[in-house]
Structure formats: structure tokens, C-alpha cells
Gaussian input, Z-matrix of N, CA and C with variables (Angstrom, degrees):
# hf/3-21g

backbone

0 1
 N
 C     1     B1
 C     2     B2     1     A1
 N     3     B3     2     A2     1     D1
 C     4     B4     3     A3     2     D2
 C     5     B5     4     A4     3     D3
 N     6     B6     5     A5     4     D4
 C     7     B7     6     A6     5     D5
 C     8     B8     7     A7     6     D6
 N     9     B9     8     A8     7     D7
 C    10    B10     9     A9     8     D8
 C    11    B11    10    A10     9     D9
 N    12    B12    11    A11    10    D10
 C    13    B13    12    A12    11    D11
 C    14    B14    13    A13    12    D12
 N    15    B15    14    A14    13    D13
 C    16    B16    15    A15    14    D14
 C    17    B17    16    A16    15    D15
 N    18    B18    17    A17    16    D16
 C    19    B19    18    A18    17    D17
 C    20    B20    19    A19    18    D18
 N    21    B21    20    A20    19    D19
 C    22    B22    21    A21    20    D20
 C    23    B23    22    A22    21    D21
 N    24    B24    23    A23    22    D22
 C    25    B25    24    A24    23    D23
 C    26    B26    25    A25    24    D24
 N    27    B27    26    A26    25    D25
 C    28    B28    27    A27    26    D26
 C    29    B29    28    A28    27    D27
 N    30    B30    29    A29    28    D28
 C    31    B31    30    A30    29    D29
 C    32    B32    31    A31    30    D30
 N    33    B33    32    A32    31    D31
 C    34    B34    33    A33    32    D32
 C    35    B35    34    A34    33    D33
 N    36    B36    35    A35    34    D34
 C    37    B37    36    A36    35    D35
 C    38    B38    37    A37    36    D36
 N    39    B39    38    A38    37    D37
 C    40    B40    39    A39    38    D38
 C    41    B41    40    A40    39    D39
 N    42    B42    41    A41    40    D40
 C    43    B43    42    A42    41    D41
 C    44    B44    43    A43    42    D42
 N    45    B45    44    A44    43    D43
 C    46    B46    45    A45    44    D44
 C    47    B47    46    A46    45    D45
 N    48    B48    47    A47    46    D46
 C    49    B49    48    A48    47    D47
 C    50    B50    49    A49    48    D48
 N    51    B51    50    A50    49    D49
 C    52    B52    51    A51    50    D50
 C    53    B53    52    A52    51    D51
 N    54    B54    53    A53    52    D52
 C    55    B55    54    A54    53    D53
 C    56    B56    55    A55    54    D54
 N    57    B57    56    A56    55    D55
 C    58    B58    57    A57    56    D56
 C    59    B59    58    A58    57    D57
 N    60    B60    59    A59    58    D58
 C    61    B61    60    A60    59    D59
 C    62    B62    61    A61    60    D60
 N    63    B63    62    A62    61    D61
 C    64    B64    63    A63    62    D62
 C    65    B65    64    A64    63    D63
 N    66    B66    65    A65    64    D64
 C    67    B67    66    A66    65    D65
 C    68    B68    67    A67    66    D66
 N    69    B69    68    A68    67    D67
 C    70    B70    69    A69    68    D68
 C    71    B71    70    A70    69    D69
 N    72    B72    71    A71    70    D70
 C    73    B73    72    A72    71    D71
 C    74    B74    73    A73    72    D72
 N    75    B75    74    A74    73    D73
 C    76    B76    75    A75    74    D74
 C    77    B77    76    A76    75    D75
 N    78    B78    77    A77    76    D76
 C    79    B79    78    A78    77    D77
 C    80    B80    79    A79    78    D78
 N    81    B81    80    A80    79    D79
 C    82    B82    81    A81    80    D80
 C    83    B83    82    A82    81    D81
 N    84    B84    83    A83    82    D82
 C    85    B85    84    A84    83    D83
 C    86    B86    85    A85    84    D84
 N    87    B87    86    A86    85    D85
 C    88    B88    87    A87    86    D86
 C    89    B89    88    A88    87    D87
 N    90    B90    89    A89    88    D88
 C    91    B91    90    A90    89    D89
 C    92    B92    91    A91    90    D90
 N    93    B93    92    A92    91    D91
 C    94    B94    93    A93    92    D92
 C    95    B95    94    A94    93    D93
 N    96    B96    95    A95    94    D94
 C    97    B97    96    A96    95    D95
 C    98    B98    97    A97    96    D96
 N    99    B99    98    A98    97    D97
 C   100   B100    99    A99    98    D98
 C   101   B101   100   A100    99    D99
 N   102   B102   101   A101   100   D100
 C   103   B103   102   A102   101   D101
 C   104   B104   103   A103   102   D102
 N   105   B105   104   A104   103   D103
 C   106   B106   105   A105   104   D104
 C   107   B107   106   A106   105   D105
 N   108   B108   107   A107   106   D106
 C   109   B109   108   A108   107   D107
 C   110   B110   109   A109   108   D108
 N   111   B111   110   A110   109   D109
 C   112   B112   111   A111   110   D110
 C   113   B113   112   A112   111   D111
 N   114   B114   113   A113   112   D112
 C   115   B115   114   A114   113   D113
 C   116   B116   115   A115   114   D114
 N   117   B117   116   A116   115   D115
 C   118   B118   117   A117   116   D116
 C   119   B119   118   A118   117   D117
 N   120   B120   119   A119   118   D118
 C   121   B121   120   A120   119   D119
 C   122   B122   121   A121   120   D120
 N   123   B123   122   A122   121   D121
 C   124   B124   123   A123   122   D122
 C   125   B125   124   A124   123   D123
 N   126   B126   125   A125   124   D124
 C   127   B127   126   A126   125   D125
 C   128   B128   127   A127   126   D126
 N   129   B129   128   A128   127   D127
 C   130   B130   129   A129   128   D128
 C   131   B131   130   A130   129   D129
 N   132   B132   131   A131   130   D130
 C   133   B133   132   A132   131   D131
 C   134   B134   133   A133   132   D132
 N   135   B135   134   A134   133   D133
 C   136   B136   135   A135   134   D134
 C   137   B137   136   A136   135   D135
 N   138   B138   137   A137   136   D136
 C   139   B139   138   A138   137   D137
 C   140   B140   139   A139   138   D138
 N   141   B141   140   A140   139   D139
 C   142   B142   141   A141   140   D140
 C   143   B143   142   A142   141   D141
 N   144   B144   143   A143   142   D142
 C   145   B145   144   A144   143   D143
 C   146   B146   145   A145   144   D144
 N   147   B147   146   A146   145   D145
 C   148   B148   147   A147   146   D146
 C   149   B149   148   A148   147   D147
 N   150   B150   149   A149   148   D148
 C   151   B151   150   A150   149   D149
 C   152   B152   151   A151   150   D150
 N   153   B153   152   A152   151   D151
 C   154   B154   153   A153   152   D152
 C   155   B155   154   A154   153   D153
 N   156   B156   155   A155   154   D154
 C   157   B157   156   A156   155   D155
 C   158   B158   157   A157   156   D156
 N   159   B159   158   A158   157   D157
 C   160   B160   159   A159   158   D158
 C   161   B161   160   A160   159   D159
 N   162   B162   161   A161   160   D160
 C   163   B163   162   A162   161   D161
 C   164   B164   163   A163   162   D162
 N   165   B165   164   A164   163   D163
 C   166   B166   165   A165   164   D164
 C   167   B167   166   A166   165   D165
 N   168   B168   167   A167   166   D166
 C   169   B169   168   A168   167   D167
 C   170   B170   169   A169   168   D168
 N   171   B171   170   A170   169   D169
 C   172   B172   171   A171   170   D170
 C   173   B173   172   A172   171   D171
 N   174   B174   173   A173   172   D172
 C   175   B175   174   A174   173   D173
 C   176   B176   175   A175   174   D174
 N   177   B177   176   A176   175   D175
 C   178   B178   177   A177   176   D176
 C   179   B179   178   A178   177   D177
 N   180   B180   179   A179   178   D178
 C   181   B181   180   A180   179   D179
 C   182   B182   181   A181   180   D180
 N   183   B183   182   A182   181   D181
 C   184   B184   183   A183   182   D182
 C   185   B185   184   A184   183   D183
 N   186   B186   185   A185   184   D184
 C   187   B187   186   A186   185   D185
 C   188   B188   187   A187   186   D186
 N   189   B189   188   A188   187   D187
 C   190   B190   189   A189   188   D188
 C   191   B191   190   A190   189   D189
 N   192   B192   191   A191   190   D190
 C   193   B193   192   A192   191   D191
 C   194   B194   193   A193   192   D192
 N   195   B195   194   A194   193   D193
 C   196   B196   195   A195   194   D194
 C   197   B197   196   A196   195   D195
 N   198   B198   197   A197   196   D196
 C   199   B199   198   A198   197   D197
 C   200   B200   199   A199   198   D198
 N   201   B201   200   A200   199   D199
 C   202   B202   201   A201   200   D200
 C   203   B203   202   A202   201   D201
 N   204   B204   203   A203   202   D202
 C   205   B205   204   A204   203   D203
 C   206   B206   205   A205   204   D204
 N   207   B207   206   A206   205   D205
 C   208   B208   207   A207   206   D206
 C   209   B209   208   A208   207   D207
 N   210   B210   209   A209   208   D208
 C   211   B211   210   A210   209   D209
 C   212   B212   211   A211   210   D210
 N   213   B213   212   A212   211   D211
 C   214   B214   213   A213   212   D212
 C   215   B215   214   A214   213   D213
 N   216   B216   215   A215   214   D214
 C   217   B217   216   A216   215   D215
 C   218   B218   217   A217   216   D216
 N   219   B219   218   A218   217   D217
 C   220   B220   219   A219   218   D218
 C   221   B221   220   A220   219   D219
 N   222   B222   221   A221   220   D220
 C   223   B223   222   A222   221   D221
 C   224   B224   223   A223   222   D222
 N   225   B225   224   A224   223   D223
 C   226   B226   225   A225   224   D224
 C   227   B227   226   A226   225   D225
 N   228   B228   227   A227   226   D226
 C   229   B229   228   A228   227   D227
 C   230   B230   229   A229   228   D228
 N   231   B231   230   A230   229   D229
 C   232   B232   231   A231   230   D230
 C   233   B233   232   A232   231   D231
 N   234   B234   233   A233   232   D232
 C   235   B235   234   A234   233   D233
 C   236   B236   235   A235   234   D234
 N   237   B237   236   A236   235   D235
 C   238   B238   237   A237   236   D236
 C   239   B239   238   A238   237   D237
 N   240   B240   239   A239   238   D238
 C   241   B241   240   A240   239   D239
 C   242   B242   241   A241   240   D240
 N   243   B243   242   A242   241   D241
 C   244   B244   243   A243   242   D242
 C   245   B245   244   A244   243   D243

   B1=1.4307
   B2=1.5441
   B3=1.3335
   B4=1.4704
   B5=1.5327
   B6=1.2882
   B7=1.4876
   B8=1.5539
   B9=1.3438
   B10=1.4418
   B11=1.5394
   B12=1.4086
   B13=1.4598
   B14=1.5368
   B15=1.3866
   B16=1.4099
   B17=1.5242
   B18=1.2708
   B19=1.4989
   B20=1.5492
   B21=1.2883
   B22=1.4044
   B23=1.5555
   B24=1.2750
   B25=1.5182
   B26=1.4862
   B27=1.3465
   B28=1.4727
   B29=1.5266
   B30=1.3334
   B31=1.4163
   B32=1.5251
   B33=1.2846
   B34=1.4613
   B35=1.5760
   B36=1.2985
   B37=1.4706
   B38=1.5041
   B39=1.2900
   B40=1.4823
   B41=1.4924
   B42=1.3002
   B43=1.4277
   B44=1.4774
   B45=1.3490
   B46=1.4904
   B47=1.4934
   B48=1.4024
   B49=1.4578
   B50=1.4896
   B51=1.3391
   B52=1.4688
   B53=1.5220
   B54=1.3273
   B55=1.4559
   B56=1.5458
   B57=1.3195
   B58=1.4556
   B59=1.5033
   B60=1.3857
   B61=1.3921
   B62=1.5332
   B63=1.2879
   B64=1.4535
   B65=1.4898
   B66=1.3098
   B67=1.4394
   B68=1.4990
   B69=1.3257
   B70=1.4724
   B71=1.5580
   B72=1.3526
   B73=1.4268
   B74=1.5526
   B75=1.2621
   B76=1.4318
   B77=1.5187
   B78=1.3058
   B79=1.4653
   B80=1.5139
   B81=1.2717
   B82=1.4641
   B83=1.5099
   B84=1.3688
   B85=1.4357
   B86=1.5031
   B87=1.2960
   B88=1.4418
   B89=1.4918
   B90=1.3098
   B91=1.4729
   B92=1.5437
   B93=1.2876
   B94=1.4426
   B95=1.5117
   B96=1.3544
   B97=1.4560
   B98=1.5149
   B99=1.3235
   B100=1.4410
   B101=1.5183
   B102=1.3745
   B103=1.4907
   B104=1.5159
   B105=1.3344
   B106=1.4985
   B107=1.5476
   B108=1.3008
   B109=1.4946
   B110=1.5478
   B111=1.3153
   B112=1.5182
   B113=1.5268
   B114=1.3811
   B115=1.4840
   B116=1.5010
   B117=1.3217
   B118=1.4700
   B119=1.5536
   B120=1.2755
   B121=1.4950
   B122=1.4729
   B123=1.3369
   B124=1.4694
   B125=1.5476
   B126=1.3109
   B127=1.4871
   B128=1.4956
   B129=1.3485
   B130=1.3906
   B131=1.5419
   B132=1.3585
   B133=1.4424
   B134=1.5408
   B135=1.3109
   B136=1.4885
   B137=1.5125
   B138=1.2792
   B139=1.4372
   B140=1.5165
   B141=1.3383
   B142=1.4506
   B143=1.5214
   B144=1.3429
   B145=1.4374
   B146=1.5161
   B147=1.3417
   B148=1.4876
   B149=1.5333
   B150=1.3284
   B151=1.4443
   B152=1.5264
   B153=1.3005
   B154=1.4551
   B155=1.5507
   B156=1.3163
   B157=1.4932
   B158=1.5120
   B159=1.3244
   B160=1.4197
   B161=1.5413
   B162=1.3540
   B163=1.4261
   B164=1.5467
   B165=1.3101
   B166=1.4971
   B167=1.5126
   B168=1.3573
   B169=1.4683
   B170=1.5269
   B171=1.3236
   B172=1.4342
   B173=1.5139
   B174=1.3004
   B175=1.4343
   B176=1.5292
   B177=1.2642
   B178=1.4586
   B179=1.5305
   B180=1.3449
   B181=1.4665
   B182=1.5500
   B183=1.3088
   B184=1.4433
   B185=1.5534
   B186=1.3392
   B187=1.4696
   B188=1.5187
   B189=1.2605
   B190=1.4878
   B191=1.5557
   B192=1.2793
   B193=1.4826
   B194=1.5086
   B195=1.3286
   B196=1.5267
   B197=1.5006
   B198=1.3667
   B199=1.4621
   B200=1.5354
   B201=1.2757
   B202=1.4785
   B203=1.5462
   B204=1.3136
   B205=1.4984
   B206=1.5149
   B207=1.2988
   B208=1.4625
   B209=1.5743
   B210=1.3284
   B211=1.5221
   B212=1.5583
   B213=1.2226
   B214=1.4640
   B215=1.5362
   B216=1.3474
   B217=1.4710
   B218=1.5328
   B219=1.2487
   B220=1.4644
   B221=1.5034
   B222=1.2690
   B223=1.4345
   B224=1.5085
   B225=1.3771
   B226=1.4639
   B227=1.5214
   B228=1.2795
   B229=1.4804
   B230=1.4876
   B231=1.2889
   B232=1.4138
   B233=1.5171
   B234=1.2691
   B235=1.4921
   B236=1.4839
   B237=1.2914
   B238=1.4852
   B239=1.5047
   B240=1.2368
   B241=1.4396
   B242=1.5105
   B243=1.2979
   B244=1.4825
   B245=1.4849
   A1=113.21
   A2=114.72
   A3=120.08
   A4=112.95
   A5=112.55
   A6=116.86
   A7=108.35
   A8=118.46
   A9=119.93
   A10=113.90
   A11=114.22
   A12=118.53
   A13=109.75
   A14=115.87
   A15=120.54
   A16=110.94
   A17=114.89
   A18=119.91
   A19=111.66
   A20=119.31
   A21=124.48
   A22=115.06
   A23=112.59
   A24=118.25
   A25=113.74
   A26=118.32
   A27=119.43
   A28=111.60
   A29=123.80
   A30=119.93
   A31=116.23
   A32=115.92
   A33=121.74
   A34=109.40
   A35=115.58
   A36=121.32
   A37=110.60
   A38=116.62
   A39=119.29
   A40=113.11
   A41=120.03
   A42=125.46
   A43=113.86
   A44=115.25
   A45=119.91
   A46=112.87
   A47=116.89
   A48=120.14
   A49=114.03
   A50=116.13
   A51=118.94
   A52=112.14
   A53=117.42
   A54=119.38
   A55=110.11
   A56=119.02
   A57=122.12
   A58=111.79
   A59=119.97
   A60=128.35
   A61=115.26
   A62=116.53
   A63=119.85
   A64=113.39
   A65=122.45
   A66=124.37
   A67=110.19
   A68=114.40
   A69=122.02
   A70=111.33
   A71=115.30
   A72=117.86
   A73=114.93
   A74=117.80
   A75=120.93
   A76=112.37
   A77=121.35
   A78=123.36
   A79=113.78
   A80=119.96
   A81=120.09
   A82=112.82
   A83=118.50
   A84=118.95
   A85=112.43
   A86=121.40
   A87=124.66
   A88=113.05
   A89=119.85
   A90=122.84
   A91=112.60
   A92=111.99
   A93=117.64
   A94=114.15
   A95=114.71
   A96=118.23
   A97=114.68
   A98=120.59
   A99=118.94
   A100=113.51
   A101=115.96
   A102=117.20
   A103=107.10
   A104=119.66
   A105=121.44
   A106=108.85
   A107=118.13
   A108=119.72
   A109=107.86
   A110=114.15
   A111=118.19
   A112=110.30
   A113=116.48
   A114=119.53
   A115=109.45
   A116=119.31
   A117=123.29
   A118=109.82
   A119=117.28
   A120=119.44
   A121=110.81
   A122=118.95
   A123=123.93
   A124=110.34
   A125=115.80
   A126=118.11
   A127=111.75
   A128=119.00
   A129=122.63
   A130=113.82
   A131=114.89
   A132=122.34
   A133=110.18
   A134=115.21
   A135=121.85
   A136=108.30
   A137=121.57
   A138=124.27
   A139=111.28
   A140=117.10
   A141=121.01
   A142=112.09
   A143=116.51
   A144=118.40
   A145=110.36
   A146=118.95
   A147=121.79
   A148=111.96
   A149=114.75
   A150=117.31
   A151=112.37
   A152=123.29
   A153=121.33
   A154=112.57
   A155=115.65
   A156=117.08
   A157=107.97
   A158=120.76
   A159=123.37
   A160=112.37
   A161=117.40
   A162=122.27
   A163=111.30
   A164=117.38
   A165=119.47
   A166=112.03
   A167=116.92
   A168=120.74
   A169=111.63
   A170=116.19
   A171=122.71
   A172=110.47
   A173=118.65
   A174=123.39
   A175=109.76
   A176=118.05
   A177=119.97
   A178=110.92
   A179=116.90
   A180=120.23
   A181=111.78
   A182=115.29
   A183=117.44
   A184=112.53
   A185=115.81
   A186=119.85
   A187=111.83
   A188=119.51
   A189=123.21
   A190=111.05
   A191=116.53
   A192=121.37
   A193=112.73
   A194=118.36
   A195=122.11
   A196=106.97
   A197=114.50
   A198=117.35
   A199=111.97
   A200=115.43
   A201=120.50
   A202=109.54
   A203=116.45
   A204=122.42
   A205=113.44
   A206=116.69
   A207=119.60
   A208=108.60
   A209=113.58
   A210=115.88
   A211=106.18
   A212=113.74
   A213=121.67
   A214=110.63
   A215=114.59
   A216=118.92
   A217=107.86
   A218=116.70
   A219=122.05
   A220=110.96
   A221=119.62
   A222=122.35
   A223=106.06
   A224=112.76
   A225=118.38
   A226=112.40
   A227=115.88
   A228=121.11
   A229=110.92
   A230=118.12
   A231=123.90
   A232=111.65
   A233=115.98
   A234=116.25
   A235=108.11
   A236=114.51
   A237=119.66
   A238=109.84
   A239=116.92
   A240=121.61
   A241=109.74
   A242=115.82
   A243=119.44
   A244=109.21
   D1=-38.14
   D2=176.10
   D3=-62.97
   D4=-36.19
   D5=-176.51
   D6=-71.32
   D7=-39.56
   D8=176.05
   D9=-60.51
   D10=-42.03
   D11=179.83
   D12=-65.07
   D13=-40.99
   D14=-178.62
   D15=-66.62
   D16=-43.24
   D17=178.85
   D18=-66.28
   D19=-23.40
   D20=174.72
   D21=-82.67
   D22=-42.15
   D23=-176.74
   D24=-73.28
   D25=-37.26
   D26=-175.83
   D27=-61.81
   D28=-48.51
   D29=174.58
   D30=-68.22
   D31=-27.41
   D32=178.61
   D33=-67.54
   D34=-46.89
   D35=-179.76
   D36=-72.27
   D37=-38.87
   D38=177.81
   D39=-68.24
   D40=-36.03
   D41=176.60
   D42=-65.83
   D43=-36.41
   D44=-177.80
   D45=-74.52
   D46=-23.61
   D47=-178.77
   D48=-70.62
   D49=-23.56
   D50=-175.09
   D51=-73.55
   D52=-19.60
   D53=-177.89
   D54=-77.74
   D55=-14.17
   D56=176.14
   D57=-67.27
   D58=-27.59
   D59=-179.94
   D60=-94.53
   D61=2.62
   D62=-175.39
   D63=-67.01
   D64=-38.47
   D65=-177.62
   D66=-107.91
   D67=63.53
   D68=-177.80
   D69=-66.23
   D70=-50.77
   D71=-173.84
   D72=-108.67
   D73=34.90
   D74=-171.18
   D75=-76.15
   D76=-33.12
   D77=-179.07
   D78=-111.87
   D79=37.89
   D80=-179.36
   D81=-77.14
   D82=-16.09
   D83=-179.45
   D84=-93.57
   D85=1.37
   D86=176.05
   D87=95.33
   D88=-0.04
   D89=-178.95
   D90=84.03
   D91=160.90
   D92=177.56
   D93=-87.46
   D94=-178.92
   D95=179.22
   D96=-63.22
   D97=-26.28
   D98=178.03
   D99=-75.29
   D100=-25.80
   D101=175.17
   D102=-68.85
   D103=-43.42
   D104=-179.26
   D105=-68.20
   D106=-32.75
   D107=178.60
   D108=-65.66
   D109=-42.61
   D110=-177.67
   D111=-64.55
   D112=-42.38
   D113=179.01
   D114=-65.75
   D115=-42.66
   D116=-179.22
   D117=-65.43
   D118=-37.98
   D119=178.08
   D120=-67.53
   D121=-38.54
   D122=176.35
   D123=-62.93
   D124=-41.85
   D125=178.30
   D126=-69.76
   D127=-33.98
   D128=176.03
   D129=-64.07
   D130=-39.61
   D131=178.04
   D132=-63.75
   D133=-46.14
   D134=178.78
   D135=-61.00
   D136=-45.57
   D137=-176.94
   D138=-65.16
   D139=-36.97
   D140=178.87
   D141=-68.93
   D142=-20.89
   D143=176.22
   D144=-88.99
   D145=-26.10
   D146=-178.37
   D147=-70.17
   D148=-35.06
   D149=-175.65
   D150=-65.40
   D151=-49.97
   D152=176.88
   D153=-67.54
   D154=-26.61
   D155=178.88
   D156=-70.68
   D157=-38.52
   D158=177.14
   D159=-64.76
   D160=-39.78
   D161=178.86
   D162=-67.29
   D163=-37.99
   D164=177.26
   D165=-72.40
   D166=-35.21
   D167=176.20
   D168=-64.39
   D169=-41.85
   D170=176.60
   D171=-62.06
   D172=-42.86
   D173=-179.42
   D174=-66.07
   D175=-41.26
   D176=-178.16
   D177=-68.26
   D178=-43.95
   D179=176.28
   D180=-61.92
   D181=-42.35
   D182=178.40
   D183=-62.20
   D184=-40.51
   D185=178.35
   D186=-68.53
   D187=-33.04
   D188=177.50
   D189=-69.54
   D190=-38.93
   D191=-170.72
   D192=-91.80
   D193=-13.31
   D194=-179.27
   D195=-80.63
   D196=151.17
   D197=174.88
   D198=-73.59
   D199=154.04
   D200=-176.89
   D201=-73.80
   D202=135.92
   D203=177.71
   D204=-80.86
   D205=-23.18
   D206=-174.21
   D207=-103.44
   D208=127.64
   D209=-179.97
   D210=-88.82
   D211=136.23
   D212=178.80
   D213=-95.84
   D214=122.13
   D215=179.56
   D216=-94.37
   D217=130.27
   D218=176.68
   D219=-111.14
   D220=127.13
   D221=-176.65
   D222=-118.28
   D223=132.59
   D224=-177.62
   D225=-110.84
   D226=22.68
   D227=179.37
   D228=-85.48
   D229=147.52
   D230=177.81
   D231=-111.56
   D232=140.17
   D233=175.63
   D234=-120.12
   D235=129.36
   D236=-178.53
   D237=158.88
   D238=162.01
   D239=-179.39
   D240=-122.85
   D241=154.97
   D242=-179.93
   D243=-109.08

């Protein structure tokens, strides 16, 4: 049974590896304008996410490093009878 599986898988895996080399010279001219538009749009989306992230990070660091406005009162009295 193992021999049949091995004899089936070796040509199957070997045959699928040749499709990786099918498009060897597809992008030698640098791509068309739609490729560059897609790359630019992706960069624009990433930049639009970085700006709010920087603002939130600045706000969090500012809140962590600023002194507290509210004074906390601690009471050590006990109420109760024995």
C-alpha cells in the first residue's frame, strides 16, 4: 500500500513543481500603470492607518507620563464592634 501511495505522490508533486517556473519573464518591463496604481493605493491605505495609530500612541504615552489629577484618600479606620 505504501508503495502505491509513493508511486502516486512522486509524479504528482513533481508535476506541480513545474508550474512555478511558468511565468519566468512576465514582469521584465516593470509592470503597467495599473500595477503601480495598485501598489500606490496599498501604500495610501497603510499611511491612512498609521496616522491615527500615531495619534493614539501619543495620547496613551502622554496619559501614562502625566501626573494624576485626582487625589486618592486612604482611610485606615475600622468600623465595627467587638
